C-alpha positions in Angstrom: 125.5 102.7 63.1 127.7 105.9 63.9 126.0 109.1 64.2 128.3 111.5 62.3 127.2 114.6 63.4 127.9 113.5 67.2 130.6 110.8 66.6 128.8 109.0 69.2 126.1 105.4 68.9 123.1 106.0 70.5 121.1 103.6 68.8 121.5 99.4 68.4 119.8 97.9 65.8 118.9 94.0 66.0 118.2 92.2 62.6 115.5 89.0 62.4 116.5 86.6 59.7 119.4 88.2 57.7 119.4 87.9 54.2 122.1 90.3 53.2 124.5 92.7 54.7 124.3 96.4 54.3 125.2 99.6 56.4 122.8 101.0 58.5 123.3 104.8 58.8 122.2 107.3 62.3 121.5 110.8 61.7 120.0 112.8 64.5 118.3 116.0 64.8 116.3 118.0 67.1 113.6 118.8 64.8 111.2 116.3 63.3 107.5 115.9 63.1 105.3 116.8 65.6 105.3 114.8 68.7 102.1 112.0 69.4 99.0 113.5 71.0 99.8 114.8 74.9 103.2 113.5 74.5 106.4 115.5 74.6 109.7 114.7 73.9 112.4 115.2 76.3 115.4 118.4 76.1 117.0 118.3 74.2 114.1 117.5 71.3 115.9 114.6 69.5 114.4 112.5 66.7 117.3 109.1 65.2 116.3 109.3 61.7 117.3 105.6 60.7 118.4 103.9 57.3 119.8 100.9 56.0 120.7 98.6 53.0 120.8 95.3 55.0 118.5 93.3 53.4 116.1 91.5 55.9 112.6 89.4 56.2 111.5 91.8 59.5 107.0 90.7 60.7 105.0 91.6 64.0 106.2 88.0 65.4 110.5 88.5 64.7 110.6 92.5 64.4 114.0 94.2 64.4 115.6 95.6 67.5 115.7 99.0 68.0 117.1 100.1 71.0 117.9 103.8 72.1 120.5 105.1 74.9 119.4 108.7 75.9 121.8 109.7 78.7 122.9 113.1 77.3 119.0 113.8 77.2 116.2 114.8 80.0 113.0 114.1 81.2 110.8 114.9 83.8 109.9 110.9 84.5 112.5 108.3 83.3 109.3 105.6 84.0 107.0 107.2 81.8 109.0 107.4 78.4 108.1 105.3 75.3 109.0 104.8 72.3 107.6 106.1 69.3 108.3 104.8 65.5 106.9 107.1 62.8 105.8 105.4 60.0 102.9 105.9 57.7 102.1 109.6 58.1 101.9 109.1 62.4 103.3 107.8 65.4 103.4 104.6 66.7 104.3 103.1 69.9 106.3 100.5 69.7 108.3 100.3 73.1 109.1 96.8 74.0 111.3 97.0 77.3 112.6 99.7 79.6 115.2 100.2 81.6 115.7 103.4 83.0 118.5 102.4 84.9 120.6 102.2 82.2 118.4 105.0 80.5 118.0 102.5 77.8 114.9 102.1 75.6 114.4 99.5 73.2 111.0 99.2 70.9 110.3 96.5 68.1 109.9 97.7 64.3 109.1 96.2 61.0 110.8 99.1 58.9 113.3 102.2 59.1 112.1 106.0 59.8 112.4 108.4 61.9 112.2 106.5 66.3 112.1 109.3 69.0 111.4 109.2 72.7 108.4 110.7 74.0 106.8 111.3 77.9 103.5 111.8 78.7 103.0 115.6 79.0 102.3 116.9 82.0 98.8 118.5 82.9 98.6 120.9 86.1 96.6 118.7 88.8 93.4 119.8 89.9 93.0 121.6 93.4 89.9 121.8 94.8 89.6 122.7 98.5 85.7 123.1 98.8 83.0 124.9 99.7 82.8 128.1 101.9 82.4 127.0 105.7 80.2 128.8 108.4 81.0 127.0 111.3 80.1 127.4 115.4 82.4 127.7 117.6 82.9 125.4 120.1 85.5 126.7 122.9 86.6 130.2 123.3 89.6 129.2 121.0 86.9 129.0 118.5 86.9 125.5 116.2 88.2 122.8 114.9 87.6 122.5 111.0 88.3 119.8 109.1 89.7 121.0 105.5 89.3 118.1 103.0 91.1 118.4 99.6 89.9 114.8 98.6 88.2 116.0 95.2 91.4 117.3 94.6 93.5 114.8 92.0 96.0 114.4 89.5 95.3 114.0 85.6 98.3 112.0 84.8 97.7 110.3 88.7 100.9 111.4 89.5 101.9 111.8 93.4 100.5 115.0 94.8 101.9 117.2 98.0 99.4 118.9 99.7 99.7 122.2 101.5 96.8 124.0 103.4 98.1 127.9 104.2 96.7 131.0 105.9 95.8 134.3 104.9 99.6 135.1 106.3 100.8 132.7 103.6 101.4 130.2 107.1 101.8 126.7 106.9 98.7 125.1 108.2 98.6 121.5 106.8 100.7 119.6 105.0 97.6 116.7 104.4 95.0 116.2 102.1 92.3 116.4 105.0 93.5 118.4 107.8 91.8 119.3 111.6 93.0 122.9 112.0 91.9 125.3 114.5 90.5 128.3 114.2 89.8 131.3 116.1 86.4 133.3 115.8 86.1 135.0 113.0 86.8 134.8 109.0 89.5 133.3 107.7 91.3 132.8 104.0 92.8 129.4 103.0 94.4 128.6 100.5 95.1 125.1 99.1 98.4 124.5 96.9 99.4 121.1 94.9 102.1 120.2 93.4 103.1 116.9 91.4 106.1 114.9 91.4 107.0 116.8 88.1 106.5 120.6 89.3 103.1 121.2 88.1 101.1 123.7 90.4 97.5 124.3 90.9 95.8 126.4 93.8 92.4 127.0 94.9 90.5 129.2 98.6 88.4 128.4 100.6 87.0 130.7 103.3 86.0 129.8 106.8 84.1 131.8 109.1 84.3 131.0 112.4 81.1 132.2 114.5 78.7 131.9 118.0 75.3 132.5 117.6 74.5 129.4 120.2 73.2 132.0 123.3 74.2 130.6 126.6 72.3 129.1 129.4 71.6 129.8 133.2 69.5 129.0 135.6 68.1 131.2 138.6 67.2 129.6 142.0 65.8 132.3 145.2 65.8 132.0 149.1 65.7 133.4 152.0 62.7 135.2 153.5 62.1 139.2 153.9 65.8 139.6 152.0 65.9 136.9 149.2 69.6 135.7 147.4 69.4 136.0 144.0 71.4 132.8 142.5 72.2 131.9 139.2 74.2 129.3 137.9 75.4 130.6 133.7 77.6 128.7 131.4 78.3 129.1 127.4 80.2 127.2 124.9 82.3 130.7 124.3 82.4 132.5 127.4 79.9 134.6 130.0 80.1 138.3 129.7 77.5 139.4 132.1 74.4 138.2 134.0 71.7 139.9 134.9 68.6 139.9 137.4 65.8 141.2 136.9 62.3 142.4 139.0 59.0 142.4 137.1 61.1 143.1 134.1 63.6 146.2 135.7 66.9 145.5 136.3 68.0 144.8 139.5 71.0 146.3 140.0 74.4 146.1 138.2 74.6 143.1 135.7 76.9 141.0 137.2 80.3 140.2 135.0 82.7 137.0 136.3 81.0 134.4 139.3 79.6 133.4 141.6 76.4 135.9 140.4 74.3 136.4 143.2 72.7 139.6 144.8 70.7 140.4 147.6 67.0 141.3 147.1 65.4 142.8 149.7 61.4 142.4 148.9 60.5 145.8 151.1 62.1 147.9 148.2 58.8 146.3 146.9 54.7 146.1 147.2 53.4 143.4 148.6 51.7 141.1 146.0 52.9 138.7 143.1 56.1 139.6 141.4 57.8 137.7 138.3 61.8 137.6 139.3 64.1 136.3 136.1 67.6 136.4 135.2 69.2 137.3 131.7 72.9 135.9 130.7 74.6 137.5 127.8 77.7 136.2 126.4 81.0 137.5 125.2 79.2 137.6 121.5 76.5 139.4 122.5 73.7 136.3 122.5 71.4 136.1 125.2 69.5 134.1 127.0 66.4 134.9 129.8 65.5 132.0 131.9 62.0 131.5 132.9 60.5 134.1 135.5 60.1 132.6 138.4 56.5 134.3 140.4 57.1 135.6 143.9 54.8 136.8 146.5 56.0 139.2 148.8 53.7 139.9 152.0 55.6 142.0 154.3 52.6 144.0 155.9 52.1 142.6 159.7 49.0 141.6 160.7 46.3 143.8 162.5 44.8 143.4 166.1 41.3 144.2 167.1 40.2 144.0 170.9 36.9 143.5 171.8 35.4 143.6 175.3 31.9 141.5 176.0 29.8 141.2 177.6 29.0 144.7 177.8 26.7 144.6 181.2 28.4 145.7 184.0 27.3 143.5 187.2 25.9 144.0 189.9 24.0 146.8 189.1 25.1 148.4 192.2 28.7 148.1 190.4 29.3 146.4 194.1 30.5 142.8 194.6 
């Protein structure tokens, strides 16, 4: 049938069991019954109102074939189109075939009334960036953090594009699960999702990279009266200083770069037992003090006493 308002014939009707000829008419309108729930018309919205005086015998097993050519209508996703028939106060999906390459969709009906092409409404994807994270630094550069949008989804099962963005809106990654390096400190990250039909969603997650692990230090002591104190200090982020201590009192200034070594003149302390220790501090002010080593200092020379014996001079005449 020809639509008198446009002069076109977007609908083709094939009758089964033709009993008597008649006239089939088409009127397209932009106003019709509300779409089927969670479905949407195209742009512009078109309703195909068919009437016919043709006499025919149709059944579910041998229906009327209605095909609609929709090249002048825009849809979000032509692969999801459905042909609906309005009958008995409601819409029914009568789709039997669809050829998006030809902009054509067909359905099977047993009566006439409004027909319309609908597609599923595009629901917004759900972006889930996960809980805020506090991670421990693993190097002077900070830490590599695993960002996961695995819990995100699209209710329509559309393909989704992912984008992780930093606090300056810079793109960190475009994968669902990303391993991103972060420096020490607080970082605000945004997860952005966009589906194939243009709907978008965002979620935020904060990443805090901290250094709470203390450094390690190993003390060694060599020498005699003047002893050499040496320490091997290490830290995942960085060693800031090493301080030697004698009886809990700092010995000289803290050393800020390797090799961590210092001479200790034991004559500066009294004889006896003294405890020597080392304290390491990292660049985040975490400290570690190694178990002290007891050193016995004895710088006093031994005393010598001379005793003459016997104390009697012989012979008595004091002459030999």
